[in-house]
N, C-alpha and C positions, 0 to 999 in steps of 0.2 A: 736148308738151303733148299729153294725153290726150281724146280727142271721148268724152263718157261713152257716147252712142249708138254710137257705132262699136269699143265695147271687143272685141277679142279675146284668146285664150288659146292663144296659138302653141306647140306640142309640136313640137321635131326629134327622131327618134326616131334614132337614131344607129347604135347597133350593140350587139350581145349577145357574151359570150362564157362560154366552159366552160359550155355547157351540159346537160343532162342526155339523154341520150342515150335513147330512148325506141322507134324502129322494130324492135328484136331485132336490129340490125348493128350498133349502136355507133353510130346518127348519129342524127339527128331532121329534121323539116323544120319549121321554126318561124315563125309569124308574131307579130303583137302586135297585141289587139283594144283601142282606147283607149278609155274612158268618163268623161264629164262633163255632168253636168246632164242625163241624158236622151241626150245624144246619143254618137254610138260610132261608131269609125272603124275601120278595120284596114290594116295594112300588107301588103307584096306577102308570098308564100311565098317562103323559101329553102329549097330543097331541099338534104336531105342535106349539113345544115351546121350544126357545133356552135359555130361563129362568126360569124354572120351578120352582115351591114352593110347598113344600108337606106340613110340619110342622107333617110329623106322627113319630109315637112313635113305638119302639118296644124293647121287653126284653128278652136276653138270659138269660138261666140259665148256671149257672156257679156251675160247676159239680166237681171241684178240684179247690179250689180258692187258695192253696200251691203252686199249680205251674199255679197260672194267668199270671204270668210274662213271660212262654214260651208259651202263647196261642197269638196270632192276630187276630184283626177284619179286614175283606176285605170287602169294597163294591165297589161294580162293578156299573158302567153306560152303560145302555144297549141302541138303540136306538128300537124299535120296528118296524117290517116290516108286518103291518097286511093284506098284498098281498099275501107274500109266507109261513105266519106264522111262520119267523125267526126273528135273530138281528144282529145287529153288535155293534161292540165296539167303547167307546164313552170313557172309559177311568177307571181310579179305584185310589182306596184310602187304604194305608197299614195304620194301626198302631196298635205300637208296644204293648203289655198285661204292660209296665212301667208304659204308659201314660195316664193309666186309673185311676182317681181318684175320690173322692166322691164328691155326689151331690153339694155342697156347696162349692166346687171348680172347678165346671165344669163351662165355658161359652163355646160358641157358636165359632167357628173355621172355615176359610175358605179354605180348604188344594188344594193345586195345584192337578189338574189330572196330572196321568204319566200313561204310557204306556206298555204295556208287551212284545213288539217286536221292533225292530230296525226298521221297517220299516213302523212302523205304525205311525199316525198321530193324537195327543189330543193337546187341549185346554180345557181352564175354571177351575172355580172351584168349588169344594164342599162344603156347611155348613152342619158341624155335631156340635152336642153336645153328648158326650161320658161320661159317668160315670159308678160309683158303688154301690145298693143300695139294701137296705135289707127292703123296705117297704111293710107288708104283703099285705098293701089293692091293690098293685098291681100284675098283674095275670101275669104268665108267658104268654108270646103270642104263640101262635099256629102256628106250620109250616102249608103251605100251602099245600094239597094233591101233588098238579100241581107242585110243587117246585124242586120234586126230579130232581136231575142233571142228564142228562146223562154221557155216560163215558166218550165223550169228553170233557164235560163239567167238570165232576168230576179231569179229567187228567189237565186242563187248571187252577182251583183252585190248586191243587196239588202244578202245579208249581209255582203259584206264594205264595204259602206259603214257597217254600225253596227260593225264592227269597228274598235276601237281601239290595240289594244295594241301592234301593228306598224306604225301609220300614221306615217311621218315628219313630223316638225315643225321646219321649219329656221327660218324667219324670224316672229318675235313678233308679234303684233300691236300691242302696244302698244309705246313708245319712253318712256322714263324721264323727258322733260322737255319741256314745251312754253310758247312764249314768250307767256303771258298773264297776265291780272289774277288779284289772288290771290283774291276773293271773287265767283269766279264761280260757278252752280248746278251747274259740271260736276263740282264739288271734294266729292265723296261719297266717302267711301274705307271699300271692303268689307274687312273685318277679321273673325277669328273671336274668335267670344266676342265683348266689349265694343267699342263704336264711339266714336270722341272726333273731338273738332269740330275744326275748320280753326285757329282761334286757342286750343284749349285748355294748347296748352304755352307756359304764360308762368310768368315766375321767381318764387319769392317768396323772403324772406328764411328762412331756417327753421336752428336747431342742425344744422352737422353732425355726423356719426357717422363714425368713422376705421374703415375694414375693411382688415385684412390676407390678402394675397394669399397669403402661405406660414407657415411656421411662426412659434409667437411667439417665437421662439430670431433670427430675423432682426434683423438688426444696422440694418437702413434707420431714419432717420430719422423721426419720426413724423411730421410736417409732409411728408415727400414722399410720405404714401401717398396712397391713394385714399378719400374721403369722400363715403359714403352722405349722399342726400339726402332731402327730405319735401316736395316743392313742391306746390302744388295745380294738377294737370293731368287733363284730362280731365273735368271736372265734377266732382273731388272730389280728396281728399289722397293721394299715393300712399305706400304702407304698404309694405315689401316686393316692391316690383314689381307691387303692384295695386292699383286705382284703390278708393275708399272714397268712393262717392257721397254728397254729404251732399242730394242728390234724387232723383228718380225720371227727370228731364229724361233725353231721349237725343241724339245728337248731330245735327250741321246737316246736314240734309238727307239725311236718311234714310229721311225717308216721302213722298217727291215722286219722281217719274220723273228718270231722269238724262237730262242735255241735253248735246250738245257743242256749243263754240263757237271758231271759230279766231280768235284775236285776234293783230293787228297793230299793232305801233308805231313809229309814223313820228317818228323822232327829229331827224336833221341830216343834211343836204347840203354838205359845204365845194368850195368851189373849183368852182362850175360855170362851163359857159363860156358867153361874152356870145352874146348870139342878136340883142339889136336891133341898129340902125344905129349908136344911140348909146353900144353898147359895155357895155349895162343889161340886166338880167333881172328879171322878174316871176314867180318860181318859184311853183309849187303843185305837189301829187302828187296823184293819183287812184290810189286800189285799186278792183282790181276782180276780181272772181270771174263771169265768164259775165255776165247781164244785170245782176246785183248791184254796185254800187260806192260807194266814200265817196271825200270829195273833202276836203283840207287846205285851212285858210288860205292867200291867196296872199299874198308880200309884196312890196313894189314896189321897185326896183333894189337888190336884193341878192341876192351868190352866193356867199353863206355863210347858208342859212337855217337857222332851227331852229325846228323843229315842237311835238317830244312829244305828239304825238297818237296815241289809239289808235280802234282799229278791230273790231267783232266782228260775224261772220259766223255765222249760224246753221247747221248742222253739216247737216239735216234740208233745207234750199233751195237747197244745193249743187248745180248741175248740171252742173258743170266740176271738173276736178282740176289746172288751173294758178290760179295765184294771178299777176299780175301789178300790180307798182307801177309806175307811169307818171310820170317829171318831165316835167312842161309849163311852158311861159313865156304866163304871161298876156297876148293883144293884145287891139286890138280888134276886129280882123276874124276871124280865127283863129288861136286857140294854137300855137304852135309847140311842135314834138316835140323835147325834149334828151335822155333818153334813158328806158330800161325796164330792170328786174329781174322774172325768171319763178321763180316755186317749182314743184316740183313735191309737190302737195299728199299724196303716198305716201310724201314723204320727210321730211313735217314729223312730227317726235317728237310723240307725245302726252303732256303731261305728267300725269304721275300726281298726283293729290291727294294732300297738301293742298302740293304745292309753291309757293316763293315765286317771284316773276318771274325770267328768267334776264339776264343782261348782255345786253345789245345789242351786236350787231355790224356789220361792215362787209360791206356787198356791193357789187360790182364793177358799174356803171351800162354796159348798150349802146346803142348807136345801133340805127338802124333795121337795116343791116346787118351787124346781130351783132359789130361791132369795139367792143372792150374802151376804154373813155375816164377810168375815174377808180375809184378805191377798189380793196378785195379780200377777198371772201367769206369769211371765219372759222364754221367749225360743228367742231369737236370733230371733227378728221380722221382720214376712216380709212387707215389705213397698209397699204400693199404691200409686200413684197417683190419686188427686181425680180434675176431669176436670168439673166447673161449668161454664155452657155457661147462661149468664144471656141474656134472650132477650128483652123481655117488662113487663109493666104491665099495667092493665087496672082498670078503676074506682078508681081510686087514690082519696080518699078525707083527702085535708088538714085539720090541725086545724082551718085557719084562711081561712075564705068566701073570704075575700076583697083584695087577691092576687093571683099571678101565683107562686105554690110551687116551687121551686128548690129542685129536686130529687135525691138522688144517694142510689146504692143499697150495705150494707155491709154485708159482707161473714166473719162467722168465726168457724172455728175446733181448739178448744184450745186454745193454746196461736197464733194461725195464725189469722191474722187479713187482709181482702183485700178488696178496695173498689172500684166500679167502677165511671165512669165519670158521673159529675152532671149535668143534662139534666134541663131545664125549662117546665113545665108541661102547657101547653096552651090548650089541648084538655083533654079528657078524657083516654088519653093514655100516653104513653113514651116509649122511644126505647133506648135499651142498646147495643144488641149484642156484649158484650166482653166476654172472656174466661178469667177466673181466674184458679188458678195452688195452689194443696197446696199437700201436704203428710200426709198419715194416714199409722197406723201400726196397726195390728193384732196381738189382741184380738181389736176392733174396742173402744176403750173406749169414745171417744168424740162425741158428735151430732153434726150434721150440722147446723151453725144457720143462716140464713139471715132475713136480716132487711130490710126494706125501709123506707129510713131517710129522712125529708125534713128539709132542712139549713133555719130555719128561718132565723138567724144572721149570721154575723161572727163568733161568738164563741158559738152559741147557735143551736142545731139539737134539731128536734122532731122525735120519731119515728113513725111513719105512720102505720107499721103492721110488723108481723114476723114469721117466718114459719122453725120448729124444724124437721128436717129429720134426722131418723136413719141412718148411713153409712152402716149396715147391709143389709139394703132394698133397697140399690142403686144397679143398673145394673153393673155389670162386663163386660170387652170384653177385648180382647185379639188382636185386629187387629183398622184397621180403618172404622167400617162399622158404618152407623150412628144410632144414638141412639134416639128412639122418645122422644122428649118434652113431659113436662104435664106440666098444671095449677096448680097454689095452691091457696089456700085461705088463704089468711093473716090474724092472728090471731093479736086482739088488746093487747098491751104491758101491759095493767094494766087489773082488774079488773074490769067488766063490769055486769048490772044488768041480770039477768036470764032472764026477760019479757023483757028486750028492745032488749037484741039477738033472743028473736022470732020476734018481732016485724019486726025487719030488713031485709027485701027481697032481699038482694044483699049484698058482702063483697067484698072489694079489692083484684083483684085478681094478680099473679106474674106468669111468663111464663118462664119457666127455664128446663134447657138439662144437667142433670147429671149423671157422670158415676164415675166409678173407671177404670181407664186404667192399663192394666195388662200385655201392648206389650213391656213396658220401662222398662230399667233398673234405678232404682233409685239410683243416687249420693247418699252418704255420706260419700265420701271420696275424699280426692284430685283427678283430673282424671288423674296425672301424674302417682300416683302408685294403681290405682284400682287392688283389690283382688277379685272380681267379675262382673261380663260379663253380667250374665242373667238375661232376665226379669222377671218380678213379677209372670206371669201366669206359674203355673207347667207344663202345657201341652207343653209349647214351651222349655222346657229343654231339653239339649242333652244326652245321657249317657256321663260320665266321659271317661277320656281316659288314664288317671296315677294316679298315688298315690304318694303323696309329704309326707315324714317323715323327723321330727324337733327331734333332740334329744338336750334340752338344760344342756351343761355339769355342767359348773361352769363359775365362776368368778374371775376377779383375778386383784389385786392392785385399787381397788376402792376406791375412795376418800371419806372421812368420810363426813357424811352429820348432823351429829348430835353430840353432847358430851353425855357420860352416864360417868358414878364416876371419872368425869375427864379425860375421855382416848375419843377418837374419833371413831365413831363405824359407822356401817349402818344396817339396818332392812329391807332388798332389796328383793322382788319379781321378776318375768318375767311375761310378758305379750304377746302373740302372736295373731295375727289375720290376718285370711285368709276368703274371703268370709262373710258369716255370722256365722262363729265360730269362738270367742273368747275365747283361754284358759290362764290361770293365774296359776302359779307356787305358790308352799307353800312358805310362808316368812323363810328367815333363819335369826335368829334374833344376832344381836352384834359381825357379821361377815364380814371383808372385801373382805375375798375366800370364799364367800358360792360356796356350793355342793347344784348342784339341782338334776340331773339325771334323768329325767323326761323326756318320747317321748312322741310325738303328731303326728299324722297322718290326713291329710287333701285329698280329693278326688280332682283332677286339671281336670278343665273341657275347661280350654283354658290357651294357655303358654304366653302370655301377659298380666299374673296379676302379682300382687308382694306380697309376703308375708313380714309382717314388727313384729319385735321383739324388744320391748323394757324393759326398767329395770329402776325400782322405788324403792325409799326408804319409806316404810311404816310408814307413819306421824300420824297413828290412835293407836299407841302403846305410851305408857308411858304417860308425862304430856300433857295435850290440852293446844293450844293457848291461849291469851288472850279472844278471841270470842268461844274460844271452838270447834272450827273447824277445825283442822291441813289440810295441802295439802298434799298429797302423790307428792314428790319431782321428778323430772326428770332426770334421771341419763345418759341416751342415747340411741338409738335404731339402730337397722340394719335391712337394707330393702336387699330381693332375690328375682329377678327377676326369675320367672320359666325356660323362653327361653331363660337364659345362663346357663344353669346347663345341663349337659351331662346325657344321661341316663345310671341309673344305676348306676353310678361313687357316690362314698364316699366321699362327704367333710366335712375334720375336720380342721378348721381353728379358730384362737381367733380372734374375732373382733374388732378391736379399737371402744371406748362408746367415742366418741367425741359431745360433747354439745356446740353452742354459747352463751357466755354468755354478759352481757352489758362489762365486761372488756376484752372480748377475747374469741378466742376456748381454749378450755380446754380439755385435757382428763382425762376423768373422770374413768379409767380403762379399762378393756378386757374382752368379754363374750364370751367362748371356746363354740361350737354348733358343732353340727354332722348333716348332711342335706343329701337329698338323695331323686331323684325325677327318679321313677318306670315307665316306660311305659306300660299298658296293652293293648294299640291299635293303634299301629305305624300306621296305616290305618287312622283311626280316626284323629290321631292329627297332619297328612300331609293335611288333607281334610280342618281341620281348619284354617288352614292360607289361604285356599282361600276363607272363608265366611267371610262376613263385622264383623268389632269388633265390634257394638255395636247390640242390636236385629232390627228388620226392622222399624218399628214404628219412632227410632230415625232419620230416613232418609224420611219415610213420612210424617209426621208430626212433622219437630224440631222445638225444642224452641231454643231459642235467649239467648245468653251468658249471658243476666240479669237475666233472666228465670231458667236458670242451677244454678247460681250462689245462687240465693234466695231460690233454693229448696233445695240446697245440704245443704246451713245452716238449713234448718229444717227438710233436715233427720236426721243431726249428732246429733242436740236437741233433737228427738227423740229416735235415738240411746243411745242419753247419758240417757237419763231418765228411759230408760227401761231397761239398763245395771245396773243401779247403784242400781237397785232393787234383783239383784241377789246377794248369801250368800256365800263367800263376798262379796262386791259391788265393780264394777269395779267403780271408780269416776268420776265425768266430768273432772276432768283436766287432769285422763291417758287418756280417751277417745279423748280428743283434740288434745293432742299430738299423738296420734297413728294414727287418721285422717287427719295430717296437716291442722286444722281448719284456720291456719292464711296463707296459701299459699298464699293468692293473695292479700294480702297486698304492700303496696308501700316498697320497701328496695333498698337504693343506692346498696348493696352490691351485692343483687341477679340481679340488671340492670347491674352493672358490668360483672357480672359472665355471666349471658346470652349474653351481647357483645361479651363477648372473645370466647362463646362454637360457636357461627353464625361465628366469624372471624376462627374459627378451622374449620367451615365445609367447608367455600370458602378456606382455605388452600389447598385443594389438585386442585381446580380451577386455584388458585395462580400460584401454582408449574408447572400446565401444561403452564399458559398463559406465564412466567417465562422460561420456556424449548422452549416454540416455539419462543419467541424473542431471545434466544439464538442463536438458529438454524439460523433464519432471519439473525443475525448480525455476523456468521459463527466462534463462540466462537471454536466449534470443526469442524476442515474442513470434517475431516471424516462420523463424523454425521450428519453433513448437504448434505453430495454429497450420503450418503444411505436414508435420509428423502427424496430426492429429486428424486434417483428411485423409491421408495416406490410411492409416490405424482402420479409419471406419470405413473406407472404399474395400480393403483386404476381410472386412469384419461381413459386411454385405457380399462382397464376392469370394468366399476361399477357396474357390479353385484356382484363384489368382497368386494364391499366396508360393505355392514352390517356385513356376513361373517366374516369381518379382525376384524370389529370394535367387536361382541359379542366372538371372536376366545381369541381375547387380553385381553377383560375381564374375560375369564374362565382361561386362564393363570395366570393373576393377583390373583384370586381368591386361585387358587392352590400352588401360591408363597407365599402367605401370611399365608397359612395353618400353618404352622412351625413358625408363632410366634403369632398364635394363643392364646387367653388368658386361661390360664391354670388354673385362679380361678374367683370366682365370685366378682363382685363389690363389693365396699363398697364406706364408707364417704371418701371423695377424699377433702382437706381441701384447694389443691389448686385451683381443678377446681371452689369452691364454694367460693373463692375469699375471704375465711375466716381471713388469715395469712398479710395481707396489708389493713383492713379494719381501718379507723379512728374510734378512741371514739366514735365523734360525731355522725357518721353513725351508728354506734350501738346503742347508746342512741335514735336515731329517730327507727331506727328497733324493739326495746322492749318499747316504746312508747306503752300506751294505745290509742285505737280507738272510738270517736272522743279524741285530745290527752288533756295532764294532765299536758303540760309543760307550764313554763311564756311567756308573750307575746313577749318579746325578742329573748329567742330561736326562738318562733314558726317562728317571721318576717325573722330573719336570714336564717333559713331553706328553708322559702317558696322564699327568695331572689335565692338561692342556686337551688332550683327545677326550679325558671324561667330563669337562666342560662343554665340550661341541657338542659330544653324543647327550649331555643332560639337556641341551637346550632343543635335538632331534627327538628325544622321549618325551619331553613337554607337548611339542608340537605334535606329534603322534596320540599322547594321551587325549589333547583337545579333540580332537578329530574323531576318535572313540567315543566319548562322550558326545558328541554332537551325534553319531550314529545312536547310539543308546538311546539319546533322550527320542528319537524319533523311532523306536521300536518300542518306546515305552506308551504311546497314544493309546494302545489296545492293551498291553499286560498286564493292567489291574494292580499294577506295583503303587501305583497312586489312584486310588479308587475314585477319589472324587474327581481327580483331572480325569481319567477314564468315563465317569459319568458326566460331565460337560462337552467332552467330545464327541463321545455318540449321538449325545443328544442333538448337539450340532450339526452331525451328519446327518441325521431324519432330518431334521428343518432344513440343510439344504436340499434334498434330496427332494424332496414337496417340492419348494422352490423350482428346483430345474425340473422338476416334472411339469409344471403350468406355464415357465415360462419358457421361450424361446433362445436356445442356447447363443444364437449371433448377438441377443440381447444383453445377455446378461456376459461376454465378452465385451462387449463395446463399454457396458456400465464399469466393468472392472479397469478396462485400459484408459477408461475417461478418469476413475477416480485415483487410478496411480500418477498420473499426467495433471494433475490439480494444480491450480496456483497456490503458489507459496504462500497465500494469506488465509488458506484454509488446512493448512497444516500446522501440525502440534512440533514442538523441540523434543519432546520426549517419544520414547521407541512407543510404537501402536501395540494393541492390545494382543495379537498373533502372536507378536514376538516375545512379549514381557508373559505370555501364558506358558512357548516353547521353553521359555526359559528357566523353569519353575519347575519341569518335567525331570524327574529324579533320573540316575544314573548309575553305573557300577562302582563309580569312584569311593561310594561307602563300605565296598567291600573289599577293597584294595589293603594288602596290607601296609 
């Protein structure tokens, strides 16, 4: 709970590494000067140390919490020169106010030092831990009187504040979603160019125009194509991605000052405990922020109340940073306390206009003692990688004294279980030194359970001891710094007499190194369709550079998914996923042409990300199935890659909903969408293209392919479980379909599709090779003569080769601009090889894992797979043979061939030594492009010589 009048900025100066020597003897005497909002503090001086360690803490006064994001923390490292009582600059670190997080989220980060001048040279890193706190036991640090800045130093600090190019911006000020009403005055949408109102994206039936993404020769049916539409949006008709306005009116709320409100919607509380003597309850809810509060109506004798009431609080009048929702029982004398929920307003996301309301979520009530009594919180979970390094164990006591125990360590978090290798203990200690990786989600519900197990027999294991570690107590890190290991005492798995425990002088111990890795992006979806590439640690987040708007207008021509009253119908809803924000539209009942007209907005942090929109049939309405648990059926989905969209253009298309069934590909209807990407910072967006795709830790300590696949599956299960607790819930089959959970499984169709994609990639090279062959064969005499002239010109002036190549690529790019794609990509049945697939291949693709088919069918598929693998094996063997022949030039496997080759090399060396290189290249080029009259139909001598060289195929069994 933050007290806004006692808010402090805590800065822990940990250490610095690899500083620049400045004293002329290869050393420095560094100290750090911290500056924030006119307050300055200084650490102690570490004499003659290039890797100083301080571990000092300072606390700044935050005078204006509402404008905290406008301030920055500057840390300057200086070398103290005691002889002249002066100092020299070693580097600096600037942290924007948007990167300040609460103490619970703060981790130690090592920032690279920056310079404030072009000709200065700095190096090294500075380790800091920066956080916000209101702990009353912590006193504000007092600036030292001698720390008053001189005029030149003050000017230097002022200049540093104005520098923005090298400032760290980690945590974005704005979050993409907020749970409040649609028509709030906060929904003013700042865009480049024209502005559009909140309710502008409305569908109107317009004639559709089919557009093609590929060449005209594409054989995909026209009905499966993307259709451009021209609805009335943004105050006018959309023509070619632009708004042709019918009047001069502007968008809503663009002429008034923006106002921020906090909206709280109280829905229901199920199964409240009884409070009265009679066993009844008269509940009501009080929503309060500091002295402002709102109260719902109360119900008499009702333990499952439903209110569905909305409260709004003006941000300008908020005097606290904590929202409290208290459930009370109304009595005549004094209202009884039932439970409460607290929200840190710093963690409440800001809804980017013009978002529709979010789905309601369950939150766990707490009593006065802080104990959980009902419910569970759900909000797009933040995922962490849990790394457990199992080092060794000491003083293991097996149950049987007459043998050496065979011991392994089993680690469990929830449903995730991993084991180390089994080692035979012949001494008092055993060594593993293995890393085990898990996925955990905030808030941490499951504990880390580590068990040391003795394998007594082939199917019998006995637990020697175990440890239970709370994940909240595990140290977090955002880089690859070393985490200190700890010794844990193993507890007996069964109850033991207390007197016996007092007699025991020692216990078995386990040496572990446990940490939460926040420097990784936790993959919970297919790597090809990632919607978020930010690491877990909020301090490493960069500011957003754009806004993506999605208008889900309507669906047309949907295929009936159920029968009701003798007629085919569907109860459909849409789900959109981007980053950690999932949205779901309302369910439209009994309609094959549903109209949604809902609009959502996301902040964009990386252009190489994909938004996924899926359409589903709600199976929870009406009669239940035989097992009482109907699944929501998939109708189709659309993927939109941000980088393929033009900035500021409004796309309105009807996307075909194509689904692959065991009977073949089928069009389930069309989804009418309006999408727009607006760039708020072009410089930041262009800068992102030069940055690594994944966070730094993925390259410093990378995972194996097997580890990534296993961790992705675990993360997807956790996300599905958490989203299943929403109200209304997103079912597991919906999450799996949106995340492409089965994309890594074998499919003959996908293998063929990937092969033809690879061939299309090399088609340009094949075309270039064919063109060169035509030039050499003089198919067009004029073209061949021009190529000869160009070739001889480049040989005479070799410095023109690279400029000519890049100029040629530039001209090709300019030429292809007129043929650029005018529409976003969509599902293509031709590229997917969905039209030519055989029924048996589709049956294999839809088979479960492990298989559920009969033995004969599995044997037939296995033989087919063996034949395909045999052809691949032959190709790989041929490539290996050619490589071994190249190595055999000088290997003396064929002595006569090696003598011929080294003699040829000697002659070539002599000729090249006395002949200008340009003459040799010119003669070789002219010879290669000689007229067919001077060519032979048989292979040349060098090719014949190469094919006669030996390979290791003779040594193969």
